[in-house]
C-alpha positions, 0 to 999 in steps of 0.5 A: 500499500502506497501512503501520501503523509502530510501534517499540520494543514491547519486550515489552508485548504487551498495549499493542501489541495495544490500539494496534493496535486503536485504530488500526483495523489489525485491522479495515482492509479495504485492503491493509496491512502492519505496520512495526516498527522494532526492539526487539521485546522486552526490558522487558515481561513478555509475551515469549512472546505477542509471539513468538507474534504476530510469527510469525503475522504472519510466516506472513501475510507481514503484517510487515516487521521492522527490526533494533534494538539490542536484537536485537543484545543478545540475540544478544550475550548467548547467543553471546558472553557464553554466557547469563550474567547480564552486568549491561547484559544484565540492566538492559536486559531482555535476560536476562529475555526469555531466561528468559521464552522459555525457561522456565528457571528463573533460578537454573538458568539461572546454574548451567547457563549453557551450556545456557541459552544453547542454549535461548535460541539454539533459540527462535523469536525467534533461529531465525526472527524475528531472521534475517527482520530487515533493517537498513532498508526503503525506500518511494518517500518513506520510509526506515525504521530503528531508530536512524538510517542509517549516518553519521559520528559526530564526537567532539563528538557531531555527526553527518555524513551518508554518501551511501553508507549503503545500502552500509554493512557490518553493523558499520556498521549495528550502530552505527547502531542506537544513534544518536539519530535526532532529533539525527542529523536536525539535520545528517544527512538524506536526501531522503527522510523517515526514520522511526526508534525507539530514542530516546524521543520526549519527548526531541525534543519537550523539546530541540527543541520546548521542549514539556514535559520528557523524563520529568516529568508534561508529557512528550509521547510522541507521535510527533516530527516534525522536519525529515526525521525522525519518531520513534516510540519512546514509551518504553512502560515509562515511558508505557504507550503505543505509537505507531502511525502510518499511511502511504500511499506 
């Protein structure tokens, strides 16, 4: 089976569709499936088109969805924070996504935050897409996650491996979705190569390859390949690009 892998689309549907087209996804005659490593929404302004496309892929059994930290943020905003525009929900784009998907007027959403939260809970994103997500997906040679596999995070910022990561609790997976996989891979590796998103690829190129800067004109947002890790987050809001990797396993 051929897999097309991407990560951190963040609601940029036009860029996503263009990247898939350039990768040959739509014209590939061989059996293939798309794997998205979390963070479908937040940042971009095409949440409705993105939701429609993901639903189509689910109906066709053509996609494997990995849950990202932004999916956690959406759930937090509409269940714990009751639809209120808490600062980190606005800065992360989560609040904007809910406004797009519900069609709510921003002023009315603040005044009637409970109704807004209920409407956000009734979206296909929350009712169908998020429940279809998994913490990880595994093939013969690869593990697909959002941030990293559950591991031990030391106080000094280092990571230590856990052999029982497949039995991790939901809370441990939630924390793992915030990990920087390029840092974690320095000490916390698997026999299989781990593909991850969440953290911009230019970080790995700059820190571990001394290649360009993170966000300057010389920043490299192409996939980062390191020992035991392939990182795919192209930081689309900044770079305007989305990485698509093709693997056969």
